[in-house]
SEFIDO-374101 format. One line per 8 residues: number of its first residue (from 1); for each residue x, y, z of N, C-alpha, C, CB. Coordinates in nm, 2 decimals, decimal comma. Glycine has a CB too. Example, Ala and Ser with C-alpha at 12.3 -4.5 7.8 and 13.67 -1.06 7.14 Angstrom:
BEGIN
1	1,32/-0,57/0,78/1,23/-0,45/0,78/1,32/-0,33/0,78/1,13/-0,45/0,90 | 1,28/-0,22/0,71/1,37/-0,11/0,71/1,29/0,00/0,79/1,41/-0,06/0,57 $
//
This chain:
BEGIN
1	-0,28/-0,73/-2,03/-0,18/-0,64/-2,03/-0,24/-0,60/-1,84/-0,19/-0,50/-2,18 | -0,15/-0,56/-1,75/-0,17/-0,57/-1,62/-0,14/-0,44/-1,59/-0,10/-0,68/-1,54 | -0,22/-0,30/-1,57/-0,15/-0,20/-1,50/-0,14/-0,17/-1,37/-0,18/-0,12/-1,53 | -0,19/-0,29/-1,29/-0,19/-0,27/-1,12/-0,24/-0,41/-1,06/-0,30/-0,13/-1,05 | -0,21/-0,39/-0,93/-0,24/-0,50/-0,86/-0,29/-0,45/-0,76/-0,15/-0,60/-0,84 | -0,43/-0,50/-0,70/-0,51/-0,48/-0,63/-0,51/-0,57/-0,47/-0,62/-0,48/-0,71 | -0,49/-0,50/-0,36/-0,51/-0,58/-0,25/-0,65/-0,58/-0,21/-0,43/-0,55/-0,14 | -0,68/-0,68/-0,14/-0,85/-0,64/-0,07/-0,80/-0,73/0,08/-1,04/-0,74/-0,20 $
9	-0,79/-0,68/0,22/-0,75/-0,76/0,32/-0,91/-0,74/0,41/-0,59/-0,71/0,40 | -0,93/-0,85/0,46/-1,09/-0,83/0,54/-0,94/-0,89/0,72/-1,30/-1,01/0,46 | -0,95/-0,81/0,82/-0,91/-0,85/0,85/-0,99/-0,84/1,01/-0,81/-0,84/0,81 | -1,01/-0,94/1,07/-1,11/-0,98/1,19/-1,03/-0,99/1,36/-1,16/-1,15/1,13 | -1,12/-1,01/1,44/-1,03/-1,03/1,59/-0,93/-0,91/1,62/-0,93/-1,18/1,57 | -0,98/-0,84/1,56/-0,84/-0,67/1,56/-0,89/-0,65/1,73/-0,90/-0,44/1,40 | -0,81/-0,53/1,79/-0,79/-0,47/1,84/-0,87/-0,36/1,87/-0,72/-0,47/1,81 | -1,01/-0,31/1,94/-1,11/-0,26/1,89/-1,09/-0,09/1,95/-1,24/-0,36/1,94 $
17	-0,95/-0,09/2,00/-0,89/0,04/2,04/-0,83/0,14/1,96/-0,81/0,02/2,11 | -0,79/0,02/1,88/-0,68/0,07/1,73/-0,78/0,09/1,63/-0,56/-0,07/1,66 | -0,87/0,00/1,60/-0,98/0,01/1,53/-1,02/0,16/1,54/-1,08/-0,09/1,59 | -1,08/0,21/1,64/-1,11/0,33/1,68/-1,04/0,49/1,71/-1,14/0,29/1,77 | -0,93/0,48/1,66/-0,87/0,58/1,67/-0,79/0,59/1,53/-0,80/0,58/1,78 | -0,85/0,75/1,53/-0,79/0,78/1,36/-0,65/0,83/1,42/-0,90/0,92/1,24 | -0,58/0,87/1,50/-0,38/0,87/1,48/-0,35/0,72/1,43/-0,26/0,90/1,67 | -0,40/0,63/1,49/-0,34/0,46/1,47/-0,38/0,40/1,35/-0,41/0,34/1,58 $
25	-0,52/0,41/1,29/-0,51/0,40/1,16/-0,45/0,50/1,05/-0,64/0,38/1,14 | -0,41/0,65/1,06/-0,33/0,72/0,96/-0,22/0,69/0,97/-0,34/0,85/0,96 | -0,11/0,66/1,13/-0,02/0,60/1,15/0,01/0,48/1,04/-0,03/0,58/1,27 | -0,09/0,39/1,06/-0,07/0,23/1,02/-0,06/0,27/0,86/-0,22/0,11/1,06 | -0,14/0,33/0,78/-0,17/0,33/0,65/-0,03/0,44/0,59/-0,34/0,39/0,63 | 0,03/0,52/0,66/0,14/0,60/0,66/0,27/0,53/0,65/0,13/0,67/0,77 | 0,27/0,39/0,75/0,39/0,32/0,73/0,39/0,24/0,63/0,42/0,25/0,81 | 0,25/0,18/0,59/0,23/0,08/0,47/0,28/0,16/0,37/0,08/0,02/0,43 $
33	0,26/0,31/0,35/0,29/0,37/0,22/0,41/0,40/0,23/0,20/0,49/0,18 | 0,51/0,41/0,31/0,63/0,43/0,32/0,72/0,31/0,35/0,65/0,51/0,41 | 0,66/0,19/0,37/0,73/0,08/0,31/0,73/0,01/0,19/0,71/0,01/0,37 | 0,62/0,08/0,13/0,58/0,04/-0,04/0,67/0,15/-0,10/0,40/0,07/-0,10 | 0,75/0,27/-0,04/0,83/0,36/-0,10/0,73/0,47/-0,17/0,94/0,29/-0,20 | 0,61/0,47/-0,14/0,51/0,54/-0,23/0,51/0,64/-0,17/0,38/0,50/-0,25 | 0,47/0,73/-0,28/0,48/0,92/-0,25/0,33/0,93/-0,22/0,54/1,04/-0,40 | 0,31/1,00/-0,08/0,16/1,05/-0,05/0,14/1,16/-0,12/0,13/1,08/0,10 $
41	0,00/1,20/-0,15/-0,05/1,30/-0,25/-0,14/1,34/-0,16/-0,11/1,26/-0,38 | -0,22/1,29/-0,08/-0,34/1,36/-0,03/-0,38/1,25/0,10/-0,47/1,38/-0,16 | -0,43/1,30/0,17/-0,50/1,18/0,30/-0,58/1,27/0,33/-0,40/1,12/0,46 | -0,67/1,16/0,37/-0,80/1,23/0,44/-0,85/1,13/0,55/-0,93/1,27/0,32 | -0,88/1,17/0,69/-0,91/1,05/0,78/-1,04/1,15/0,81/-0,79/1,00/0,91 | -1,17/1,02/0,90/-1,25/1,05/0,92/-1,30/0,97/1,05/-1,31/1,05/0,81 | -1,32/1,00/1,19/-1,40/0,91/1,29/-1,55/0,95/1,28/-1,35/0,94/1,44 | -1,60/0,84/1,26/-1,79/0,83/1,29/-1,79/0,80/1,44/-1,89/0,66/1,18 $
49	-1,93/0,88/1,45/-1,98/0,88/1,58/-2,07/0,75/1,61/-2,07/1,01/1,60 | -2,07/0,67/1,68/-2,00/0,66/1,81/-1,86/0,59/1,80/-2,08/0,59/1,92 | -1,88/0,54/1,65/-1,76/0,46/1,67/-1,71/0,43/1,47/-1,83/0,29/1,79 | -1,54/0,41/1,48/-1,50/0,40/1,34/-1,44/0,48/1,30/-1,57/0,38/1,25 | -1,36/0,43/1,20/-1,27/0,51/1,10/-1,27/0,47/0,99/-1,14/0,52/1,12 | -1,28/0,61/0,89/-1,23/0,57/0,77/-1,15/0,64/0,70/-1,32/0,55/0,70 | -1,03/0,59/0,60/-0,95/0,68/0,58/-0,90/0,65/0,47/-0,86/0,70/0,66 | -0,83/0,75/0,39/-0,75/0,69/0,27/-0,64/0,80/0,22/-0,85/0,66/0,15 $
57	-0,52/0,73/0,16/-0,39/0,80/0,13/-0,39/0,79/0,01/-0,27/0,75/0,17 | -0,40/0,89/-0,09/-0,42/0,89/-0,23/-0,27/0,94/-0,28/-0,54/0,99/-0,27 | -0,20/0,80/-0,32/-0,09/0,83/-0,33/-0,05/0,78/-0,48/-0,02/0,77/-0,21 | 0,10/0,89/-0,55/0,10/0,87/-0,67/0,11/0,73/-0,75/0,19/0,94/-0,69 | 0,13/0,60/-0,68/0,12/0,47/-0,74/-0,02/0,43/-0,73/0,21/0,37/-0,68 | -0,15/0,51/-0,68/-0,24/0,49/-0,66/-0,33/0,52/-0,52/-0,22/0,39/-0,69 | -0,35/0,40/-0,44/-0,41/0,44/-0,25/-0,41/0,31/-0,18/-0,59/0,51/-0,22 | -0,43/0,37/-0,08/-0,45/0,28/0,04/-0,55/0,30/0,12/-0,36/0,28/0,10 $
65	-0,66/0,24/0,15/-0,76/0,28/0,22/-0,78/0,16/0,33/-0,89/0,32/0,13 | -0,85/0,26/0,44/-0,89/0,13/0,55/-1,05/0,20/0,62/-0,73/0,09/0,70 | -1,12/0,11/0,65/-1,28/0,10/0,68/-1,25/0,03/0,80/-1,40/0,02/0,56 | -1,30/0,08/0,92/-1,29/0,02/1,05/-1,47/0,00/1,12/-1,17/0,13/1,15 | -1,49/-0,11/1,21/-1,61/-0,17/1,27/-1,55/-0,19/1,40/-1,69/-0,30/1,20 | -1,53/-0,11/1,47/-1,43/-0,17/1,61/-1,55/-0,26/1,68/-1,37/-0,01/1,74 | -1,66/-0,17/1,68/-1,79/-0,26/1,74/-1,79/-0,45/1,71/-1,95/-0,18/1,63 | -1,71/-0,47/1,60/-1,67/-0,63/1,51/-1,55/-0,64/1,54/-1,68/-0,62/1,32 $
73	-1,46/-0,59/1,56/-1,32/-0,60/1,56/-1,29/-0,64/1,42/-1,27/-0,70/1,67 | -1,31/-0,54/1,33/-1,33/-0,60/1,18/-1,24/-0,46/1,10/-1,54/-0,63/1,12 | -1,16/-0,46/1,03/-1,13/-0,34/0,91/-1,09/-0,44/0,79/-0,98/-0,22/0,95 | -1,17/-0,36/0,72/-1,14/-0,37/0,56/-1,07/-0,24/0,53/-1,30/-0,39/0,45 | -0,93/-0,34/0,44/-0,86/-0,26/0,40/-0,82/-0,27/0,23/-0,76/-0,27/0,48 | -0,79/-0,17/0,15/-0,78/-0,15/0,00/-0,64/-0,10/-0,07/-0,89/-0,04/-0,03 | -0,58/-0,17/-0,09/-0,48/-0,15/-0,13/-0,46/-0,16/-0,30/-0,41/-0,22/-0,05 | -0,41/-0,03/-0,40/-0,42/-0,04/-0,53/-0,26/0,01/-0,56/-0,55/0,05/-0,60 $
81	-0,20/-0,07/-0,62/-0,08/0,00/-0,70/-0,01/-0,05/-0,83/0,03/0,01/-0,61 | 0,03/0,05/-0,90/0,09/0,04/-0,98/0,21/0,01/-1,01/0,07/0,12/-1,01 | 0,26/-0,05/-0,91/0,42/-0,08/-0,90/0,39/-0,22/-0,89/0,51/-0,01/-0,75 | 0,50/-0,27/-0,82/0,54/-0,42/-0,80/0,42/-0,51/-0,69/0,72/-0,41/-0,72 | 0,36/-0,63/-0,76/0,27/-0,68/-0,62/0,35/-0,71/-0,48/0,19/-0,83/-0,64 | 0,48/-0,76/-0,53/0,53/-0,82/-0,40/0,55/-0,74/-0,25/0,66/-0,86/-0,44 | 0,54/-0,63/-0,31/0,55/-0,52/-0,18/0,42/-0,53/-0,09/0,57/-0,35/-0,22 | 0,31/-0,56/-0,19/0,19/-0,56/-0,10/0,15/-0,67/0,01/0,08/-0,54/-0,18 $
89	0,25/-0,79/-0,01/0,23/-0,90/0,09/0,30/-0,80/0,23/0,33/-1,06/0,03 | 0,41/-0,72/0,23/0,49/-0,65/0,34/0,36/-0,56/0,41/0,63/-0,56/0,28 | 0,27/-0,50/0,30/0,18/-0,44/0,36/0,12/-0,50/0,45/0,11/-0,40/0,30 | 0,07/-0,56/0,39/-0,05/-0,67/0,44/-0,01/-0,72/0,57/-0,07/-0,81/0,34 | 0,07/-0,79/0,59/0,14/-0,82/0,74/0,16/-0,67/0,82/0,30/-0,91/0,71 | 0,20/-0,58/0,76/0,27/-0,48/0,84/0,08/-0,40/0,90/0,40/-0,34/0,71 | -0,01/-0,40/0,83/-0,12/-0,34/0,87/-0,24/-0,48/1,01/-0,19/-0,28/0,67 | -0,23/-0,57/0,93/-0,28/-0,67/1,01/-0,16/-0,68/1,17/-0,28/-0,83/0,89 $
97	-0,06/-0,68/1,16/-0,02/-0,69/1,32/-0,05/-0,55/1,39/0,16/-0,73/1,35 | -0,07/-0,45/1,29/-0,06/-0,31/1,38/-0,21/-0,31/1,45/-0,03/-0,15/1,27 | -0,29/-0,37/1,37/-0,47/-0,36/1,44/-0,44/-0,50/1,51/-0,65/-0,37/1,28 | -0,37/-0,58/1,54/-0,37/-0,74/1,63/-0,43/-0,84/1,56/-0,46/-0,74/1,78 | -0,50/-0,86/1,42/-0,56/-0,91/1,35/-0,59/-1,06/1,42/-0,50/-0,91/1,22 | -0,62/-1,08/1,43/-0,65/-1,28/1,47/-0,67/-1,36/1,39/-0,78/-1,33/1,55 | -0,72/-1,29/1,24/-0,75/-1,36/1,13/-0,77/-1,25/1,01/-0,88/-1,44/1,15 | -0,69/-1,33/0,89/-0,68/-1,25/0,80/-0,73/-1,30/0,66/-0,55/-1,21/0,80 $
105	-0,81/-1,25/0,54/-0,83/-1,28/0,46/-0,79/-1,21/0,36/-0,93/-1,30/0,47 | -0,74/-1,27/0,22/-0,70/-1,12/0,15/-0,76/-1,21/0,02/-0,50/-1,05/0,15 | -0,72/-1,10/-0,05/-0,76/-1,12/-0,22/-0,69/-1,00/-0,32/-0,95/-1,11/-0,25 | -0,57/-1,10/-0,35/-0,47/-1,07/-0,50/-0,56/-1,02/-0,63/-0,39/-1,23/-0,56 | -0,56/-0,89/-0,69/-0,63/-0,91/-0,83/-0,51/-0,81/-0,90/-0,83/-0,85/-0,84 | -0,51/-0,90/-1,00/-0,41/-0,82/-1,13/-0,57/-0,74/-1,21/-0,30/-0,97/-1,29 | -0,52/-0,59/-1,24/-0,62/-0,47/-1,28/-0,58/-0,46/-1,42/-0,60/-0,32/-1,20 | -0,66/-0,43/-1,52/-0,61/-0,41/-1,65/-0,69/-0,46/-1,75/-0,50/-0,45/-1,66 $
113	-0,72/-0,42/-1,85/-0,82/-0,46/-1,96/-0,82/-0,58/-2,03/-0,83/-0,37/-2,04 | -0,65/-0,66/-1,95/-0,69/-0,80/-2,00/-0,63/-0,87/-1,91/-0,67/-0,83/-2,14 | -0,64/-0,85/-1,76/-0,60/-0,89/-1,68/-0,74/-0,98/-1,59/-0,53/-0,79/-1,65 | -0,66/-1,08/-1,51/-0,78/-1,21/-1,45/-0,75/-1,24/-1,30/-0,77/-1,37/-1,55 | -0,80/-1,29/-1,24/-0,74/-1,31/-1,08/-0,62/-1,34/-1,07/-0,79/-1,42/-0,99 | -0,54/-1,28/-1,04/-0,41/-1,33/-0,99/-0,34/-1,46/-0,87/-0,37/-1,22/-0,95 | -0,44/-1,39/-0,76/-0,45/-1,51/-0,66/-0,56/-1,46/-0,57/-0,29/-1,56/-0,57 | -0,57/-1,57/-0,50/-0,67/-1,61/-0,39/-0,63/-1,67/-0,27/-0,76/-1,68/-0,43 $
121	-0,65/-1,59/-0,13/-0,59/-1,70/-0,02/-0,65/-1,69/0,08/-0,45/-1,69/0,01 | -0,70/-1,76/0,16/-0,73/-1,74/0,33/-0,64/-1,79/0,41/-0,85/-1,81/0,38 | -0,59/-1,73/0,50/-0,52/-1,75/0,62/-0,53/-1,72/0,74/-0,43/-1,71/0,60 | -0,51/-1,84/0,83/-0,56/-1,76/0,99/-0,43/-1,74/1,08/-0,69/-1,88/1,11 | -0,33/-1,78/1,02/-0,20/-1,78/1,10/-0,11/-1,66/1,03/-0,11/-1,93/1,08 | -0,13/-1,53/1,09/-0,05/-1,47/1,09/0,11/-1,43/1,14/-0,10/-1,43/1,11 | 0,16/-1,57/1,13/0,25/-1,56/1,18/0,37/-1,59/1,02/0,25/-1,65/1,32 | 0,23/-1,61/0,91/0,30/-1,65/0,80/0,27/-1,56/0,71/0,28/-1,78/0,76 $
129	0,18/-1,58/0,60/0,18/-1,47/0,53/0,02/-1,44/0,57/0,21/-1,50/0,37 | -0,01/-1,32/0,57/-0,15/-1,27/0,58/-0,21/-1,35/0,49/-0,19/-1,13/0,57 $
//
């Protein structure tokens, strides 16, 4: 039994100024939620000193989270949905393009008491699937 799908993204070579902006991170996550047709329940974002942002959107369908390290051009993105897994591909591309990532690794997991790993893929070409 699969209860949901969990997408883990490692984005490298990102634009540091985008990773260090709470407004950019929040806007990208909200756009991702809109793309998914998700209902935002709550949002919280925090800027760390001297740099970096963490943010979470709690959505009725689960969550979308981001943790950024501008000094490394790196962002860790976490999306969980109880809905259709296909929407996660669009979310991945939207966020990767928004941060201007040059490299994206992803892992898509089926979650639930009887689930197993659904997909594993590494890609460096952001013109295709992330």
